[in-house]
Each structure stands twice: as C-alpha cells, then as structure tokens.
N, C-alpha and C positions, 0 to 999 in steps of 0.2 A: 631687538635690545633697546631696553629703554635708556635713552640719552647718550647713546654710546656712538652716532654716528656724525661724521663732520656734515655740516649744512654750510655752504658758499653763499652768504650774500654779496649782496654788490657791492655794499662797504667793505666788504674782505677783500674784492676781487680788487679793489680801487687800490686796496692798503698793501697788498703783496705787487702790485703793478709799480707803485712808488717805493717800496723797499726794493726792487731788483733794480729801478734807474738811481737810488741813493748809493746801491753798490757797486753799480758801473762807474760813479763819480767818484768814489772811494779807493778802488781798488786799481785804477788805471795807471794811477802815479808809482803806487807801492808794489804791484806785482806784474806791471809791464801789460797788464790787460787792453792794449789801447785797440784791438781787434776786438773789443766784447762783442760778444754775440754776431760776429761778422756774418756767420752762415746761416744765421736762423731768419731772416727776411721775416723780422716781425716786428711790429710796429705797437703801440698802445690801443690803436682801435681795432687791431688784429687780435691781441690778448684778451681785451676785455670780450669780443666776441666769443671766442674759444673758450674762455674760462665761463662765460654766461653760458654758453650753450652744454659745458659739462654740468653747470648748477640745472640746467632743465634735465638732462639725464637723470638727475637724482631723484625726479619725480617720475618717472617711468617713460622717458623718450626713447626710443631703439637706439642702439649704437650701431653705428656703422665702420666695419674695418677698414683704414686707409689702406689708399690704393697700393702703396709699397708694400704692405703685408699680405697682397692678393698673389696666388700662384700655386703651384704645386712645388712641393719638397723638392730640392735640387736643381730647380731654375735658377740659375744665379746672371742671369741677365739684370743691369741695374736697374731697371723699373720693379724687378720683382725682389731686391734686396730688403732686408731688415736693417735699418739703422737704429744703432744702441747707443745709449751714455751709460757708463759706470758710476754709479753713486755709492763713494766709498770705496777707497784703493789701497788699503792695507794688504796685511797677508794674503786671506783668503779672497779679498776683492781683487787684488792683481791678478791671483791664479785664475779667478771667474774671468776677467777681463782678457786674460791668454786664451783659455779657452774660447771665447766666442770670438777672437780675434783668426783662430785656425779656419772657423767655418766660413766656406768661400760666398756664401749668399749672406754674410752680414759685415756690416761697416760699422766700426766704434768710432763716432764723430766726437765725443763729448767724456771729461773725466771730471770725476767732482771731488774733493776730499778736503776737511778742514786744514789738514795737515798740507804744508807745501812741499817738505820732504823730510824723509826719517829713516833710521834706521833699526828703530826699536818697536815694531808692531809686533814682533814675535819670537821665539827663542830659536825657531829654525831656518834663520836664514844663514848664508854660507859663510864659515867661518875666515875672519881676515878680509871680509868685502869692504873696501875703501869707500865708494861711492852710495848714495841713499838710494836705498831699494822701494821705498815706498812712500806714497802722497802723490798729489795730483800733478806735481810736475815731472816726476820719473815717469808717471802712468803716461801722461800726455807724450814724451820722450819714447815709449817703448812702443807705444800705437802709431807714431809718427816714423820711428825706425822700421816699423814690422812692414808698413806700407810702401816706405822708399823702397826695402830691399825687394817686396814684391813687383814694385814698378820698376826696379832698377833705376833707381832715380834719387837725386840726395836733395830735392827741393820740396820734397813732400811736407807739408805743413796743415792737413786738415783737420787735424784734433784738439779743439778748445778746452782749457781747464779752469773749473770753477770752481768758488768756497762754497755758494749756496745752492742746493739741490732745486731751487726753484727756479733759478734760471736755465738750468737743465731742461724743466719740466715745462716752460715756456717757449721752448724752441718747437717751431712745427713741423721739423724735419726729421723727427725723432719717433721711431715709432715705440721702442720697448727701452726700458732702464734695467740694471741689475743693481739690486740694493744689498751691499755687502756692508752696511754702519753696524755700530753695536745695538744692541737689542730695544733699547730705548729709542732708538732712532730708525723702527721699522715699519710703525703704524702709521705716522703721519706723512712720510712721502708715498709709501703704497696707496693710502687713500688718497691722496692729490692728484698720483701719477693716474690711478685709476680714472678721477675725474678729469682730468688732463686727455684720457684716450691713449695712454700708453700701456703696453703690455708689460709683466711685472715677473722679472725672477727676482726673488726674496732669499737671501740665506734664512738657514734655521739658527736659532728657533724663532718661529716667525713671528711672536709676538712677546713683549713684554710682562702682559696681563691677558686674563681670559676675556676682559671687556674689549681691548684693543684688537683681539684677534676677531671677534665677532664683528667689530666694525668693518675690519679689514674685507672679513667675507659680505657685508652688505654693499660695500663699494665695487668690488668686481663684481659681482652678479648683476647691481644696476647699470654699471657701465659696459656690462659684455666684454671684458677683458679678458685675455689668456693669460695666469698667473702659475708660476711654478716654484713650491716651495724646495729650498737646496738640500733635501735628504735625498743625498746621492744613493743611497743604497735601493732605494727605490727602482734604479737602473741597472742593477745589478743583477747579473743572471742566477748566481749562488743563492743570494737570499731570495730571488722569486721562485726557485726550483724548493727551496726549504718550504717556503709558506703556503706552495701549491700540495706539496707532500700534507700537509698539517692540515689544509683547507679541504683536501678530499680522504681525510680519515685515518692514513697510513699508520699515526700512532694511537688509532682510536679515539675516545673524546679527549679533547686538550682539557686540562686541569690546572695544570699552573706551568707560567711563566718566569724566569728569571730572568730579570736585565741588570748588568752590571757597569758600574761607570768608573773613570779613573779619579783619582785625588787631585785635589788641586795642584798645579804644577808651576806655581809661584810661590816664593816666601813672604809673608806677608812684611810691610815695614814695620818698625818698631812702633808701641803702642803711644809712645809719647812723640811721633811723628809730627814735623813743621812743615807748614805751607813752602813753597817754593816758588821761584819767579818762572811766569808763564813763559815757555820758550819761542824765540822770535820765529815768525813763518807759522804760529799754531793760534788759531781763531778757539781759544777755550769756549768762551760765551756759546758760540755756537755749537761747539761739542756736546756741551751740557745741554743744550736746547731746550727741552721741556722739562728735564730733571731738575732738583734744587740746586741752587745756587750755593756752593761750598768750594773752600781755598783749593788752589791747585796743588797738587802732587803729582809727579810720575808714575806711581802706581796707581793712580786712581785712572788713568787713560791709558789708550792705544791697547795693547793685548790685554791687559791687567783691568780692565774696564769688568771682564767677565765676574769678577770677586766681590764687585759692589752691588747691593739690592738694587739701588736707584738706577742702574745701567742694565741689570743682568739677574737670571735666575741662579746662578753659579754653574758649575758642573751638571747639576739635576737637569737643567734646560738645555745646557752647552751639548753634552754628551748625550744625555735620557732623551734628547730630541732623536737622535739617531737609534739607539736600542728601543726606545716604548714607540716610535713609528713602525718597525718590524714589526713587533707585539701586535700592534694593532690590525697590521696586515694581515698575519697570520691567525688572529683572533675573528677576522670578518668583522671588525669594529668600527671601522673608518668613517662611519658617520654616527659615532654616538660614543657613549664611554663609561666607565664604571657607575655602580650605585652607591659605592662608598670608598673611602680612603682612609688609613690609619696609619699613625706615627711609630713607628718600630724602635726609635731612639736615634734618630737624627740630632744630630749636634751643630752648633753657630757658633763662633767666636763670641766672648762674652764683650770684647770692645775691640777699639782699633780700625784702622781703614778699611779691611777687608773683612766685608758682612756677610759672605753668603756661605752656605753649609758646608762644614768642613768634614762630615762626616753624614752621608745620605742612607736613609733605610725607613723605606714606608712600602705599605701595603694597599693595594687597590683590589675591589673585588667586581666582577661582573655580571649582570641577569643572569647568564648563561651557568654560571658557578665558577667560572675561571678566576684563579688569583694570581695577581701580578704583584712579584716583587722586585722594587728596585733598591739596591746598596752599591754605598760604595766597595770596589775589589778590584782593584789595579790589575790588567791583565786580565779579569774575570771572563766568563762565557756569557753567550747569550743563549739561555737554553729552555726549552719546550717540554714538557712531561706531558703525557697523555696516558689513557687505561692499557694501552697494550704497546708502550715504546717510549724514546726519545729521540730530541732532535737535539743538539748544541755545535754551534759555531764559536770559536774562540781565535782570534789572530789570523782569521778566514780558514782556520781549519776545522772541517764539517766532520764531526762524528755521530754517530747514532746506534740505536738499538731497536730493532734488528738491526744487522750491517746490510741486508738487503737493499736497503732504503737508497743505498747511494745510487743505486742502478734501475730503480723503479723509475717505469714508463708512465707518465700522466696522460690517460687515454684521451683519444677527441671527444669523445662525449663527458669528460671529467670537467671539474673547475679548472679553466686557465685564467690567469691573473695577467694584468694589464703588462706588456712587453716593452721594454725600452732598455735599450744598450748604451745609452748614451745622454745624461742628465742634460747637459748643454744645447744637445742636437735636438733632443725631446722639446724641448721650450719652442725651438726655430719651427720645426714641423708643424707644432701645434699652432702656432700663432697663423702660419699659412693656411693650413688645415682649417683652422678656426674650431678647433676641439680640446678637449681637457687634456691637462698633461699626466705625467706619472704621478705627479706631488700635487694634486690643485689645492685650493685655498682651505677647501672644507677640512681636506686630508690632514695639512699642514698645522690647521689650528686645532683638531681634534687629538692630535698626538702630542702637541706641546702643553695641550689644558692638562694633561695628566700629569706633565710635570710641574705645573703650577699648583694642582691641588695636592701634590705631594708636598712641596714647599708649604704650604699653607696649613696642611698636615702637622708637618714637622714644627713650625713655627708656635702653634698652638698647644702643640702637646696632647693630640687627641684625635678620636673616631670621628669622621663627619660624614654623613648621608649628603648624596648629591643625586639631583634631577638633570641627567645628561640632556632631556630634551629642553627644558627651561634654562638649563645652565646657572642655577642656583642651588646653592648648600639647603637642605631641608631644615636642618634643626640648628643653625646657627647664625645669628646676624653678622656678630663679628667675622665670621669669616665670609659672609657676603660682602663685608666691606672692603676685604682684602681681593676682591675680584676687578677693582680697577684703581688707578691713581690718579691723583690730581695732578697739573701740569702747571709749569713755570709760565706765566704771560710772556708772549703772546701766544704762544701756542697750546690747542686745545685741541679735542675732538668733539 
C-alpha cells in the first residue's frame, strides 16, 4: 500500500524513549506512579536495541517467538505463561481483560487507559453501582484482586497502570497486548506492538480506514506476530454451522445476503452544544491522539465516540463488522471483497456533534454474483438466500427452509471451516502454536473494508466500482481520497 506503512527511524526511537521518560517524571507525583515500570527491567540502551531490532524486522529479518510464548496449549508452568497488557479498559476492554484473567496460562501484568476511573463508558453497567467501574485504576484493582484471591494472599500488587500505551510496549516482559480502544486508536498501537514483537488481540472494527487496515496487515506479516480480531462470532458453533451449510450448497447457489444493524442507541446532544471542562483524571489530548483537535464534550468521548466520524464509522462499522464478517465467511470471500458498492438511501446528520449515519442502507455486489444488503433494522435478521432455500438467524434463533437443514450433517469430505469455541482461548493457543487465529488480520480487514465502502458510498450518494485486489476505487478519485485520513502531529503512519 503506497505510503501506508509505519517506518521507524532512529530519531523516532529516540523521541519515543524521551516521551516515556518525560511521562515518568510528569505522572510520578500526580498519579502515584513511583513504581513506574518497576517490573520491566528496561533501560535506555535496551529500549533502543529492541526498537532498532523491530525496525530491522521491517525490512525482512525473521521474527523469533519469545521464549515465554513457546510450549503446548494447556501447559501452565510459569515459563510457558503468556504475559499480557490491556490497552483500553472501558466496558468492552474490561470484559476482554477479565476473559484473559480466567485463562490459567495467562498473566495480566499491565493495564492502560487515558481515564483514571469512570462510570460512564457504557449504558450497560449495573444500576445503582456506587464505585467506578472502568479506567486504569479500577482495572488494576480488578487484576490485583483476582490474583490475590487466586494466591490466597492480600499482598499481590503485580499489575501496573499506565496512561500511554507506549509504556506498555516498552516492557520486555510482555508477550501480547489486548487493544480495546476507540477505533481511531487501533492502527498505531497495533503497528507499534507488532514492531515490538507483541502478539495482538484487537477489538472490532479493526480499523478506522481501509489504508490503516492494510498497514496493520503489513506490520503483522512483516514481524510474524499473531493477531486476533475481536469478531467473536467466528468462535460460535452456531454461526460456523450456518456458514458450513451455505458453503456446502445446502441452499443451492447463494444469491443474496441481508445484514441488518441496530440504530444509534444514544441521543445526540443539542445542536447548539457548548464545550465542557475536561474532567479530572482524563487525558483528553491523548484520547484525541491522531484525531483533529476539537473542544471537549462528554458526548464526544467514552462510549459515544462511535457516533463521531473522526473516531469511528458509526453503527455501520460497530455492528456491521459482526454481521458482514459472517457474510464474508459464508460467501467464501475472506480474502477479497465486492466489485461495486452502492448507496440505497443512507442518511447522515446535517449538523451537530454526532456525525455518523443515522440510517444505514447500501448494497455491495461480488464477482460471483452474490448481492449483499446492509441496512438499519433494529432486531433485524442476518439472512442468506439461495436458489434452493434460505437460512436466517435473528437473536440467536436459527430458522431455515427447508427445515431439515437444522439436522443436516457436514460429511467428512465436505468443507469444514476453522473451529474455535472460545475466541480468547483461541488467541492464546495460537500464540503457543504460532498459527493463524480464527479471525486473523486479513479477515478482520476484509470484513470491515465493506463497512468502510458502505460509508463512503452513502456519503457520496452514488454507486462506486471497487478493485478488491488493488484496494482502490475504479471510477472516483474523490472516493479514493477517503481511503485514508490525515493525522494530528506527532502521530502518523
């Protein structure tokens, strides 16, 4: 991809080291980080040597799996444990962190978030809860409490909390990172993690732009790290069975896929909204990161980031990443995409703080003739229509025609898809075996690419031709300019 990949120069390495050192001084007093990186055993020379080695890897040197990542799945000896850092510990980030905590051969040693402690990441937290649920301090407490109970000791304090993800990546005792940040903060940490030799679990949607997704693929492949996209339906027996039925021709030739997504689940602030004071314990500048500088408002951040185009693709990418990912799996197009995408009446706000689509409706067509529709329809189905029948899943209820499909058996000589029954466990097992995950980087990229294409077509209100091999539009330079975004200094790809 032209101009899309992160290149580390010696001057960049020096700058990152100085940034980390400055943070150490700045936050020691304000946030009690007197034990800054106390477990990392890293100094300036070691940091430069590691980053330099990562830079060399970018020009073709082989990647060597860390010794802590070797062994067989299920071996829980300390030397075979995977040490992890959680970057982003809001609602979903905390859920992911808890899932990895339950793995006997995983040790969570670091958490990172620009929020110190907050209750407002999502609308799903327990009613009446008094204490803070999310942020780096609650996450660190969750980890330390978990291991204290496991060890039957009240003195465990082995998890460090950070504001800047680069501090986590600078630790030589971390094998893998879980990235559960807003979408605009996926590509840079993932690319830098790959360069640092860290394996990556990255939440969906994988990228903010198509160019960022391609850069993530290049980094993961160049450094040979393991990558899992957080599209958990790939580890569902029910969705796997549906896709196997379709791939084996049980509904004849696949003709049409209907994917439906929910409507925006937050009300936009008034159109005459006013800036708000930045809350204590929130590094707003770091939260914005590569996004344009704009005044703070509570509805710009935390859970509602997904309704601003500077940070997300809206429900098109948030929910579409799940539905369209299964459509790709069933269609056998995991490593390619459609040839055209067309707006069917998508709607965006005309002004105000929220800028993502309020009504999603677009169509994509593949080389094999399959038509994919994506539209806003709360509680709508994911439906596959073929020449000899149909399959539909809605709220986990599987219906089909003919009804006999429910008891159909996939024969040994038929197509059997990748089997995983636990998305987080699959990531750990694949690190140890050094093999591809259930939702590897190319798969995550190709699925969310269709969501990005839909947003572009709906924005331009037109039909667009797409070359999935070159990842460029055939007939619109205006659309091609929307494949990437500029980034605010000092961040760049």
